[in-house]
Structure formats: C-alpha cells, structure tokens
N, C-alpha and C positions, 0 to 999 in steps of 0.2 A: 680280479682275484690275484693275478700275477704281480701287480704293483705292491700288494701287501707283503709278498715274499721278499722283495728287495729292500724293504725298510728294516733298519737295524732294530733290535729289540729295545724296548724302553728300559732304562736302568731300574734296578730294584731299589725301592725307597724303604729304608729301615730306620725307625725312630730310636731304637735302642738295641744293644747287643747284650744277650744274657751274660750275667757275671760282671758287667761293667756298670757300676753305680756312679756314672758321671754324666752331667748334662752340658749343654752348650755354654752356660755361664761359667762352669768350672773349667772347661777346656780353655776358654778365653783367659781366665785368671791364671791358669797354669802356663799358658803361652806368655803372658805378660811378666810372670815371675821367673821365667827361664832366661838366664843370662846369655845362653848360647844363641838366643833368637833376637837379641837386642839390635844387631845390625840389620835384620830384616824389618823390624818395626820402624827403624829409621828410614827405610826405603818406601814405606807406604805413601802412595800418592805422588811419588816423584816420577818424572818422565823417564822412559827407558829406551835404549836402542833396540832396533829390530833384531829379533833372535835372542834377546836377553829376557830373563824372567822379571815379572812385575809382581809386586806384593800389594795386596789390598785387603780391606776389612769388609766383612759382611756380617751384620748383627753382632759386632764385637769380636769376631773370630778372624784370625789371620790366615789368609790363603795365598798361594803362589800360583800365578798364571804364566804359562809359557806358550808363546806362539812361535811356531817354526817358520821356515821360509814360505811355506804354503799356508794359506788362510785356514785350511782344513786341519792343520797340525796343532790345534789349541788344546792344552791340558790345564785343568784347574785341580790343584792339590791342596789338601789341608796341611798346614804346617804343624807337625806333631811335636809337642814339648818333649824334652829329653826323658822325663820320668815315665812317659807313656809309650815310648818307641819300642821297648821290648814287648809290650802287650800287643801293639799293632802288628809287629813282625810275626809274633806267635799266632795271632788271629789269622793272618794271611797264609801261614804255612802249616800250622799244626792242627787245624780243624778238619772235620770230615768233609766239609764243603770246599776245601782249598784245592782239591784235585790231586794232591800228593801228600804223602806222610814222610816228612824229612826226619832227620835225626834230632831236631830240636836245637834250641840255642843253649849254650853253656850258661851256667849261673853267673850273674855279674860279679866281678871282683870288688871286694870292699877293703 
C-alpha cells in the first residue's frame, strides 16, 4: 500500500477542450503554415548536442524534446503556432482550473 503513495499521479488525458474546435490535423497544418516555426521544422531529425532541444514529429505534429543534464529531466512540449499562443496562455492562466485568476492578457495590437 505504501508503494502506491510514492508513485506520481498519471497525467490527465483530454481529447478536446471545450470551446476549441481544432483537431490534430489542423494543429499540424497551422504549425506548417507558421513562418516563425520554419527553423524548428528544419531541425526535425537532426542530431543535437546534450542539453539542447530536439524537434521531432509524432503523427504529423511538431514537438520539442529537451533533456537536461540528468536523464530524469526530460520534457516534451507541443510547439504552438503563433495564432494559437494567446489561447494556450489564456487556457493555462484564466480558467477556474488554473489555480489562480490573473489580470488576463491585453488584446493583441493590430
């Protein structure tokens, strides 16, 4: 029974977020169409130095993998296209489940 208490909780798997009508194919297409991500697409599959981020594809979606100096310091992150970044930050900070209610982000300048 004690061994179960030491295990970290399993991550929550969510297939969709209410209010977001976007699927994996659309995210991949938005990533490919984002000029700010071109340099990361060019790094996919190339060898990297220890401690440097690596970019890879999984089911047509671009991810960033970072491994720190310790093998346990591995992070895998979705590369978010420019047009979705405001929504992602808002989702992380302005929802009831975010743990705090900030002042929100200012409207983008056009």
